[in-house]
C-alpha positions in Angstrom: 5.4 -40.4 21.8 6.3 -36.8 22.3 7.5 -34.5 19.5 11.1 -35.1 20.5 10.5 -38.9 20.3 9.1 -38.5 16.8 12.0 -36.3 15.7 14.5 -38.9 17.1 12.6 -41.6 15.2 12.9 -39.6 12.0 16.6 -39.2 12.4 17.1 -42.9 12.7 14.9 -44.0 9.7 17.1 -43.2 6.7 20.8 -43.9 6.2 21.3 -40.5 4.5 20.7 -37.1 5.9 20.0 -35.8 2.4 18.6 -38.1 -0.3 17.6 -36.2 -3.4 14.4 -37.7 -4.9 10.7 -36.9 -5.0 9.5 -40.5 -5.6 9.0 -41.4 -1.9 7.3 -38.1 -1.0 5.0 -38.3 -4.0 4.0 -41.8 -3.1 3.3 -40.8 0.5 1.4 -37.7 -0.6 -1.0 -39.9 -2.5 -1.4 -42.4 0.3 -2.1 -39.6 2.7 -4.5 -37.8 0.3 -2.4 -34.6 1.0 -3.9 -31.6 -0.9 -4.7 -28.0 -0.2 -7.9 -27.8 -2.3 -8.8 -24.3 -3.4 -6.4 -22.5 -1.0 -3.7 -20.6 -2.9 -0.2 -22.0 -2.4 3.0 -19.9 -2.7 6.3 -21.8 -2.9 9.5 -20.0 -2.2 12.9 -21.2 -3.4 16.3 -19.6 -3.7 19.8 -19.4 -2.2 19.3 -16.4 0.1 16.2 -14.3 1.0 13.7 -17.2 1.3 13.0 -16.7 5.0 12.6 -13.0 4.7 10.3 -13.4 1.6 8.1 -15.9 3.5 8.0 -13.7 6.6 6.9 -10.6 4.5 4.3 -12.6 2.6 2.9 -13.8 5.9 2.9 -10.4 7.6 1.1 -8.6 4.7 -1.5 -11.3 4.3 -2.2 -11.4 8.0 -2.7 -7.6 8.0 -5.1 -8.0 5.1 -7.2 -10.2 7.4 -6.3 -13.6 5.9 -5.6 -16.8 7.8 -2.1 -17.9 6.8 -0.3 -21.2 7.1 3.5 -21.1 6.8 6.1 -23.8 6.6 9.5 -22.2 7.1 12.9 -23.8 8.0 15.1 -24.6 9.6 14.1 -23.7 13.2 16.3 -21.8 15.5 15.4 -23.3 18.9 12.1 -25.3 18.8 11.0 -27.5 15.9 7.4 -26.2 16.0 8.8 -22.8 14.7 8.7 -24.5 11.3 4.9 -24.6 11.2 3.0 -21.4 11.7 -0.8 -20.8 11.6 -2.3 -17.3 12.0 1.2 -15.8 12.6 2.3 -18.0 15.5 4.0 -21.4 15.8 1.6 -24.3 16.3 1.6 -26.3 19.6 3.9 -29.3 19.5 1.1 -31.6 20.5 -0.9 -30.6 17.5 1.7 -32.1 15.2 1.7 -35.6 16.8 -1.3 -37.0 14.9 0.3 -36.1 11.7 3.6 -37.8 12.5 1.5 -40.8 13.4 -0.4 -40.6 10.1 2.9 -40.5 8.1 4.3 -43.4 10.1 1.2 -45.5 9.4 1.2 -44.6 5.7 4.9 -45.2 5.0 4.8 -49.0 5.6 8.3 -50.3 4.9 9.4 -47.2 3.1 12.3 -45.3 4.6 12.0 -41.5 4.7 14.7 -39.0 5.4 14.2 -36.6 8.4 13.3 -33.8 6.1 10.9 -35.9 4.0 9.1 -37.2 7.1 8.8 -33.9 8.9 7.8 -32.0 5.7 4.9 -34.5 5.1 3.7 -34.2 8.7 3.8 -30.4 8.7 2.0 -30.1 5.3 -0.6 -32.6 6.4 -1.1 -30.4 9.6 -1.5 -27.3 7.4 -3.8 -29.0 4.9 -6.4 -29.7 7.6 -6.6 -26.0 8.7 -9.2 -23.6 7.2 -6.6 -21.3 5.5 -6.7 -18.5 3.0 -3.1 -18.8 2.0 -0.4 -21.4 2.3 3.3 -20.4 2.1 5.9 -23.2 1.7 9.6 -22.6 1.9 11.7 -25.0 -0.2 14.7 -26.6 1.5 17.6 -27.6 -0.8 17.3 -26.8 -4.4 13.8 -27.2 -5.9 13.5 -29.9 -8.4 13.9 -32.8 -6.0 13.0 -31.0 -2.8 10.2 -32.7 -0.8 8.1 -29.5 -0.8 7.9 -29.7 -4.6 5.5 -32.6 -4.4 2.8 -29.9 -4.2 1.7 -27.8 -7.2 2.2 -24.1 -6.3 -0.3 -21.5 -7.6 2.6 -19.0 -7.6 6.3 -19.7 -7.3 9.0 -17.4 -6.1 12.7 -17.6 -6.8 14.9 -15.3 -4.7 18.6 -14.6 -5.1 20.7 -17.4 -6.7 24.2 -18.2 -5.6 26.5 -21.2 -5.1 25.6 -23.4 -2.2 25.2 -27.2 -1.8 27.2 -27.5 -5.1 27.5 -31.3 -4.6 23.7 -31.6 -5.1 22.8 -28.5 -7.2 25.8 -28.1 -9.5 29.0 -26.1 -9.8 27.7 -22.8 -11.2 24.7 -20.4 -11.0 23.2 -21.7 -14.2 23.0 -25.2 -12.7 21.6 -24.0 -9.4 19.0 -21.8 -11.2 17.9 -24.8 -13.3 17.3 -26.8 -10.1 15.3 -24.0 -8.5 13.3 -23.4 -11.7 11.6 -26.7 -11.3 9.2 -25.4 -8.7 7.4 -23.6 -11.6 4.2 -24.9 -13.0 2.9 -24.5 -16.6 0.5 -21.6 -17.0 1.1 -20.3 -13.4 3.0 -17.2 -12.3 6.6 -17.4 -11.1 8.2 -14.3 -9.5 12.0 -13.9 -9.8 13.4 -11.3 -7.4 17.1 -11.9 -8.3 18.1 -8.8 -10.3 20.6 -10.8 -12.4 19.1 -14.3 -12.6 20.8 -17.2 -14.4 19.5 -17.6 -17.9 18.4 -21.2 -17.0 15.4 -19.8 -15.1 13.9 -17.9 -18.0 14.7 -20.8 -20.3 12.8 -23.3 -18.1 9.8 -20.9 -17.7 9.6 -20.6 -21.5 9.9 -24.4 -22.0 7.0 -25.2 -19.7 4.9 -22.1 -20.4 5.1 -20.5 -17.0 4.1 -16.8 -16.5 7.5 -15.4 -15.7 7.5 -12.1 -13.7 11.1 -10.8 -13.6 12.4 -7.9 -11.5 13.4 -5.0 -13.7 11.1 -6.1 -16.5 7.7 -6.9 -15.0 8.0 -5.1 -11.7 10.4 -2.6 -10.3 11.1 -0.4 -7.2 12.8 2.8 -6.2 13.0 5.2 -3.4 15.0 7.6 -1.2 16.0 7.6 2.4 12.5 8.1 3.8 10.3 5.9 1.6 10.1 3.7 -1.5 7.6 2.8 -4.2 6.8 -0.3 -6.3 5.3 -0.7 -9.7 4.1 -3.9 -11.4 2.3 -4.9 -14.5 -1.0 -3.4 -13.4 -0.7 -2.2 -9.8 1.4 0.4 -8.0 2.3 1.2 -4.4 3.9 4.4 -3.3 4.8 6.1 0.0 6.0 2.8 1.5 8.0 2.6 4.7 11.1 0.4 4.6 10.6 -3.2 5.8 11.3 -3.7 9.5 13.7 -6.4 8.5 17.2 -4.9 8.3 19.6 -5.4 5.5 20.7 -4.2 2.1 18.7 -6.9 0.2 15.4 -6.6 1.9 13.9 -4.3 -0.8 14.7 -7.0 -3.4 12.7 -9.5 -1.3 9.9 -7.0 -0.6 9.6 -6.2 -4.3 9.2 -9.9 -5.1 6.6 -10.2 -2.4 4.5 -7.4 -3.9 4.8 -9.1 -7.3 3.3 -12.3 -5.7 0.3 -10.4 -4.4 -0.2 -8.8 -7.8 -0.1 -12.2 -9.5 -2.7 -13.5 -7.0 -4.8 -10.4 -6.7 -8.0 -11.9 -8.2 -8.0 -14.6 -5.5 -6.3 -12.8 -2.7 -6.7 -9.0 -2.9 -4.7 -6.8 -0.5 -4.8 -3.1 0.3 -2.0 -0.6 0.4 -2.6 -0.3 4.1 -2.0 -4.0 4.6 1.2 -3.7 2.7 2.4 -0.8 4.8 1.5 -2.3 8.1 2.7 -5.8 7.2 6.2 -4.5 6.2 6.4 -2.3 9.3 5.6 -5.2 11.7 7.3 -8.1 10.0 9.8 -10.0 12.2 12.3 -12.8 11.5 14.8 -13.7 14.2 18.4 -14.3 13.1 18.3 -12.2 9.9 20.6 -9.3 10.7 18.9 -9.1 14.0 20.4 -6.3 16.1 20.0 -6.6 19.8 20.8 -3.2 21.5 23.1 -3.3 24.5 26.6 -2.8 25.7 28.1 -4.4 23.7 25.6 -4.5 20.8 24.7 -8.0 19.5 24.1 -8.9 15.9 22.6 -12.3 15.0 22.6 -13.5 11.4 22.2 -17.0 9.9 24.4 -16.1 6.9 26.2 -19.3 5.9 27.4 -18.9 2.3 29.6 -16.4 0.6 26.8 -14.4 -1.0 24.9 -14.0 2.3 28.1 -13.2 4.2 29.0 -10.5 1.6 25.6 -8.9 2.3 26.2 -9.3 6.1 29.6 -7.5 5.7 28.0 -4.6 3.9 25.3 -4.4 6.6 27.9 -4.4 9.3 29.9 -1.7 7.5 26.8 0.6 7.5 26.1 0.2 11.2 28.4 3.0 12.3 31.6 2.9 14.3 32.4 0.2 16.8 36.0 0.0 18.2 36.1 -3.8 17.9 34.0 -6.6 16.5 34.0 -10.0 18.1 32.7 -12.9 16.0 31.1 -16.1 17.2 31.3 -18.5 14.3 30.2 -22.1 13.7 29.5 -23.6 10.3 28.9 -26.8 8.4 32.1 -28.5 7.1 31.0 -28.4 3.5 30.8 -24.6 3.3 33.2 -22.5 1.3 35.1 -21.3 4.3 37.8 -19.5 2.4 35.3 -17.3 0.6 33.3 -16.7 3.8 36.5 -15.6 5.7 37.7 -13.4 2.9 34.5 -11.4 2.8 34.2 -10.6 6.5 37.7 -11.0 8.0 38.7 -7.4 7.6 35.8 -6.4 9.9 36.5 -8.9 12.7 39.0 -8.3 15.5 38.5 -11.5 17.5 37.2 -14.9 16.4 35.4 -17.3 18.8 35.0 -20.5 16.8 32.6 -23.0 18.3 31.5 -26.6 17.9 27.9 -27.3 16.9 25.7 -30.3 17.9 25.3 -31.8 14.4 27.5 -34.3 12.6 27.8 -32.2 9.5 29.4 -29.3 11.4 33.1 -28.4 11.3 34.7 -28.5 14.7 35.9 -25.3 16.3 39.5 -26.7 16.0 39.0 -27.3 12.2 37.6 -23.8 11.7 40.5 -22.2 13.6 43.0 -24.3 11.7 41.5 -23.3 8.4 41.5 -19.6 9.3 45.1 -19.7 10.4 46.2 -21.4 7.2 44.5 -18.8 5.1 45.9 -16.0 7.2 49.4 -17.4 7.0 49.1 -17.7 3.2 48.2 -14.0 2.9 44.7 -14.9 1.6 42.9 -12.9 4.3 43.0 -9.2 5.2 42.7 -9.1 8.9 43.4 -6.5 11.6 47.0 -6.9 12.8 46.1 -8.0 16.3 43.3 -10.4 15.4 42.7 -13.1 18.1 41.4 -16.6 17.7 39.7 -18.7 20.3 37.9 -22.1 20.4 34.8 -23.1 22.4 32.6 -26.2 22.9 29.3 -24.6 22.0 27.8 -21.2 20.9 26.7 -19.9 24.3 30.2 -20.5 25.7 31.6 -18.6 22.8 29.2 -15.8 23.3 30.0 -15.6 27.0 33.7 -15.4 26.3 33.2 -12.8 23.6 31.1 -10.7 26.0 33.7 -11.0 28.8 36.4 -9.8 26.4 34.3 -7.0 24.8 34.2 -3.3 25.9 30.7 -1.7 26.2 31.1 0.2 22.9 32.1 -3.0 20.9 29.8 -5.3 19.0 29.5 -9.1 18.9 28.5 -10.9 15.8 27.0 -14.4 15.9 26.8 -16.0 12.4 27.6 -19.0 10.2 24.7 -21.3 10.7 21.1 -21.6 12.0 22.6 -23.9 14.6 25.1 -21.1 15.7 22.4 -18.5 16.1 19.9 -21.0 17.6 22.6 -22.0 20.1 22.8 -18.6 21.6 19.0 -18.1 21.5 18.1 -21.4 23.3 17.6 -19.6 26.6 16.0 -16.5 25.0 17.5 -13.5 23.4 20.7 -12.6 25.3 20.8 -9.3 27.0 24.4 -8.1 27.4 23.8 -4.7 29.2 24.2 -6.0 32.7 27.4 -7.9 32.2 28.9 -5.0 30.3 27.7 -2.4 32.8 29.2 -4.4 35.7 32.5 -4.7 33.8 32.7 -0.9 33.1 32.1 0.1 36.7 
């Protein structure tokens, strides 16, 4: 079986796409003998900023000379992007024995796609000679499959409302779910500047070593550089992270707090920090592709992330028009998403996505038009709305309608951004240049 065969098998196994329980994964963990031994494990949960935090942890540790294994998700184009060793995705073929091992161990047990693939990837990482393992939590924390592992250090990034049907209706409920990745007596870094009280309450209840932004570590800076101070260590004269965006210093500050917490086991130098932050890459997180028109790719898919995206767009400078390619899951708070970014968008290109949970382009357009008719949205007076069958078609239409000085924004889901990246990073210079001649 190829990797695609295994992934198709995983999709057929379980009647539910999301089934919140740890029982099956813990049972399979024990059957597989899955463990990371003495290798430090960092687990990263949160609503937004998880991917950026994981990428910066990896980049700095690699620059310090450590061999790093990373489980990050979801992928944009190829599944093997989810499993990285030494800074690069593993070969698809190297995952096959681990899918086979999970299949043999599960017996009659049904696993969800996420549970099966998580176990296969973690088994792949557990058999590598690694100095650091970084695991990104999927949905929530308490019942997420990744939480079958005991982390040596936990990280909780920004908390906001998302997946409320599973995690609860308010930030306190969401924070409580995320807090369960903590372990007694072990450090937990919280990089949300205003975290729900439920996080500190759970840390106190289990005796975790809480390290909170603004209390146990802090940062500051000017336009040229920034500095960080923790309980015992300090870094100064730091260049800003290569990842763009208004919240990346929050994420970077949390990353440095992790390395301070693990310093006895995983010491790093100031040079590794500087070089790692300068070289870190993460596609689809306010990724700006120069061209005519400019192209912005961002996987923002909830109101909190879209608000940050809108702020980042507002700081880019002047563009005569902004054309948005947008596809999203049907369960997202579309009204709040549209309200936060509609004032910046002159033309919408809604698109279908190849996943059952996605809203259709027609449904997105209808929802937008209802909100606009009700006066719930502030939009440019000549805003245009189009529908397309998939993201690349939407991008092509946006590029054909755009002037060279405009910009095109692709956002709303990993599947939206991945859809325009499936043939590589689009380069719009040639089509724009030919149009302008």
